[in-house]
C-alpha positions in Angstrom: -67.6 208.6 -87.5 -70.9 209.9 -89.0 -71.4 212.1 -86.0 -70.5 215.7 -87.1 -69.3 216.5 -83.6 -66.9 213.5 -83.5 -64.2 215.6 -85.3 -63.9 217.9 -82.3 -63.2 215.2 -79.7 -60.0 215.7 -77.7 -57.8 212.6 -77.8 -54.5 212.0 -76.2 -51.6 211.6 -78.7 -48.7 211.2 -76.3 -49.3 210.2 -72.7 -47.2 212.2 -70.2 -47.1 212.2 -66.4 -49.6 214.0 -64.3 -48.3 216.4 -61.7 -50.0 217.7 -58.6 -49.3 221.4 -58.0 -50.2 223.0 -54.7 -53.2 225.2 -55.0 -53.9 224.1 -58.6 -54.4 220.4 -58.4 -53.6 217.8 -61.0 -51.9 219.0 -64.2 -51.9 216.6 -67.1 -49.0 217.4 -69.4 -50.1 214.8 -72.0 -50.1 216.0 -75.7 -53.6 216.0 -77.1 -54.6 216.3 -80.8 -55.3 220.0 -80.1 -51.9 220.5 -78.6 -50.3 218.6 -81.4 -52.1 220.8 -84.0 -50.8 223.9 -82.3 -47.2 222.5 -82.2 -47.3 221.6 -85.9 -48.6 225.1 -86.7 -45.8 226.7 -84.7 -43.2 224.6 -86.4 -44.6 225.4 -89.8 -44.6 229.1 -89.2 -41.1 229.1 -87.8 -39.9 227.0 -90.7 -41.6 229.2 -93.3 -40.1 232.5 -92.0 -36.7 230.8 -91.5 -36.7 229.9 -95.2 -38.0 233.3 -96.3 -35.4 235.3 -94.3 -32.5 232.9 -94.8 -31.4 234.2 -98.2 -33.5 237.3 -99.2 -33.2 238.3 -102.8 -33.5 241.6 -104.6 -36.0 239.9 -106.9 -38.1 238.0 -104.4 -39.4 234.5 -105.1 -42.9 233.3 -104.3 -42.3 232.5 -100.6 -40.5 235.8 -100.1 -43.4 237.7 -101.7 -45.8 235.9 -99.3 -43.6 236.6 -96.3 -42.9 240.3 -97.1 -46.6 240.7 -98.0 -47.7 239.4 -94.6 -45.2 241.7 -92.8 -46.4 244.7 -94.9 -50.0 243.8 -94.4 -49.9 243.7 -90.6 -47.6 246.8 -90.5 -50.1 248.7 -92.5 -52.9 247.5 -90.3 -51.2 248.5 -87.1 -50.0 251.9 -88.3 -53.3 252.8 -90.1 -55.3 252.2 -86.9 -52.8 253.2 -84.2 -50.4 255.5 -86.0 -46.6 255.3 -85.6 -47.1 253.9 -82.1 -48.6 250.8 -83.6 -45.2 249.5 -84.6 -44.4 248.7 -81.0 -47.2 246.1 -81.0 -46.4 244.8 -84.5 -44.8 241.5 -83.2 -47.8 240.6 -81.1 -50.3 241.4 -83.8 -48.3 239.6 -86.5 -47.8 236.5 -84.3 -51.5 236.4 -83.4 -52.6 236.7 -87.0 -50.2 234.2 -88.4 -50.8 231.6 -85.7 -54.6 231.8 -85.9 -54.4 231.7 -89.7 -52.1 228.6 -89.6 -54.4 226.8 -87.1 -57.5 227.6 -89.2 -55.9 226.4 -92.4 -54.3 223.4 -90.8 -57.8 222.3 -89.7 -58.8 222.2 -93.4 -56.1 219.6 -94.2 -56.1 217.5 -91.1 -58.7 215.8 -88.9 -58.6 218.4 -86.1 -59.0 222.2 -85.9 -57.6 223.7 -82.7 -59.6 226.9 -83.1 -62.8 224.9 -82.9 -62.0 224.6 -79.1 -63.3 227.5 -77.0 -60.4 226.9 -74.5 -58.0 227.8 -77.3 -59.8 230.8 -78.6 -60.5 232.0 -75.0 -56.7 231.8 -74.3 -56.0 234.1 -77.4 -58.7 236.5 -76.2 -57.3 236.5 -72.6 -53.8 237.2 -73.8 -55.2 240.1 -75.9 -57.3 241.7 -73.2 -54.5 241.3 -70.5 -52.1 243.1 -72.9 -54.6 245.8 -73.4 -55.1 246.3 -69.6 -51.3 246.1 -69.0 -50.5 248.7 -71.7 -53.4 250.9 -70.5 -52.1 251.1 -66.9 -48.5 251.3 -68.0 -49.1 254.3 -70.3 -51.9 256.1 -68.6 -51.8 255.0 -64.9 -55.2 255.6 -63.3 -56.1 257.6 -66.4 -56.9 254.2 -67.9 -60.3 254.6 -66.4 -61.0 257.5 -68.8 -61.7 254.7 -71.3 -65.1 254.3 -69.7 -65.8 258.0 -69.8 -65.7 259.2 -73.4 -64.8 262.8 -73.9 -67.6 265.2 -74.9 -70.3 263.3 -73.0 -72.1 265.5 -70.5 -71.5 264.6 -66.8 -75.1 263.6 -66.2 -75.0 261.1 -69.1 -71.9 259.5 -67.8 -74.0 257.7 -65.1 -75.5 255.8 -67.9 -72.7 255.7 -70.5 -69.8 254.6 -68.1 -71.5 251.3 -67.0 -72.3 250.5 -70.6 -68.7 251.2 -71.6 -67.4 249.1 -68.7 -69.7 246.1 -69.6 -68.7 246.5 -73.2 -65.0 246.3 -72.3 -65.6 243.1 -70.2 -67.4 241.5 -73.1 -64.6 242.1 -75.6 -62.7 238.9 -74.8 -65.9 237.0 -74.8 -66.8 238.2 -78.3 -63.3 237.6 -79.5 -63.3 234.0 -78.2 -66.8 233.1 -79.3 -66.6 234.6 -82.8 -63.5 232.6 -83.8 -64.8 229.5 -82.0 -68.3 229.7 -83.5 -67.2 230.3 -87.1 -64.7 227.4 -87.2 -67.0 225.0 -85.4 -70.1 225.8 -87.4 -68.3 225.6 -90.8 -66.7 222.2 -90.1 -70.1 220.9 -88.8 -71.8 222.0 -92.0 -69.2 220.4 -94.2 -69.5 217.1 -92.2 -73.3 217.2 -92.5 -73.2 217.7 -96.3 -70.5 215.0 -96.7 -72.8 212.7 -94.8 -75.6 213.5 -97.2 -73.3 212.4 -100.1 -72.7 209.0 -98.5 -76.3 208.5 -97.4 -77.9 209.5 -100.7 -75.4 207.6 -102.7 -76.4 204.4 -100.9 -79.8 204.5 -102.5 -78.2 203.8 -105.9 -79.6 205.6 -109.1 -82.4 207.1 -107.1 -80.1 208.9 -104.8 -77.4 209.9 -107.2 -78.9 213.3 -108.2 -79.2 214.2 -104.5 -75.7 213.0 -103.8 -74.3 215.1 -106.6 -76.1 218.1 -105.3 -74.8 217.5 -101.8 -71.3 217.1 -103.2 -71.6 220.5 -104.8 -72.6 221.8 -101.4 -69.5 220.3 -99.9 -67.3 221.9 -102.5 -68.9 225.3 -102.0 -68.7 225.1 -98.2 -65.0 224.0 -98.4 -64.2 227.1 -100.6 -66.2 229.3 -98.1 -64.5 227.8 -95.1 -61.0 228.6 -96.6 -62.3 232.2 -96.9 -63.6 232.2 -93.4 -60.3 230.8 -92.1 -58.4 233.8 -93.4 -61.2 236.3 -92.6 -61.5 235.2 -88.9 -57.7 235.6 -88.5 -57.9 239.0 -90.0 -60.9 240.1 -87.9 -59.1 238.9 -84.7 -56.0 240.9 -85.7 -58.1 244.0 -86.5 -60.1 243.9 -83.3 -56.8 243.4 -81.3 -55.4 246.5 -82.9 -58.5 248.5 -82.3 -58.5 247.5 -78.6 -54.9 248.4 -78.2 -55.5 251.7 -80.0 -58.1 252.6 -77.3 -55.5 252.6 -74.6 -52.4 253.8 -76.6 -54.3 256.8 -77.9 -56.5 257.2 -74.9 -56.6 261.0 -75.2 -58.4 260.7 -78.5 -61.1 258.3 -77.0 
């Protein structure tokens, strides 16, 4: 348990059958601690908004203020970056932001953080980039490829600029996935290491007490920072998703 990486181990919570699908192979439907964390987060989100929207009041209570504030925050984000067209993508951006935020915060109160798994963050990134590509072709047809040829660039520079733009586009899901994964993984490892210092130094008795107190202060500071990072990373993911969608929705301005 002293191993700082132990907290990221995938364990089976509920064992379910394994199915063999043609062309895919064995598919294990068992519920792991990562899957369970995502299920809990989804249930909490649905329950929260169900309570908020069940009996709205003219003078909102605390939960209604949080719910309306979240709606307004994401709506302002989408419309400020994409303009009026951004409201069409409001449900996706809101869902992505709230779900990632819930997973990040849930990891602060439980023994597992689903967003510390690159498979989870890569799935979010893949959904985002596939939506961007789908919207790009649906709205612009083959004009989607203008994304890799910015307006105002001389034709002789496009030979250099277009490959760079294309590679940059391919790296978008990679950066989305690794940024969220790396921040959540690194923060939890740091907290675990400092917590280990508290126990190790405390074992030396009076000699180690000052160091243990100092390490405990580090744990408190890192915990506060990690709460900030949990919210910030959900925000960054939502902002970048909106920016990427804006590139294809308002392609004529690229």
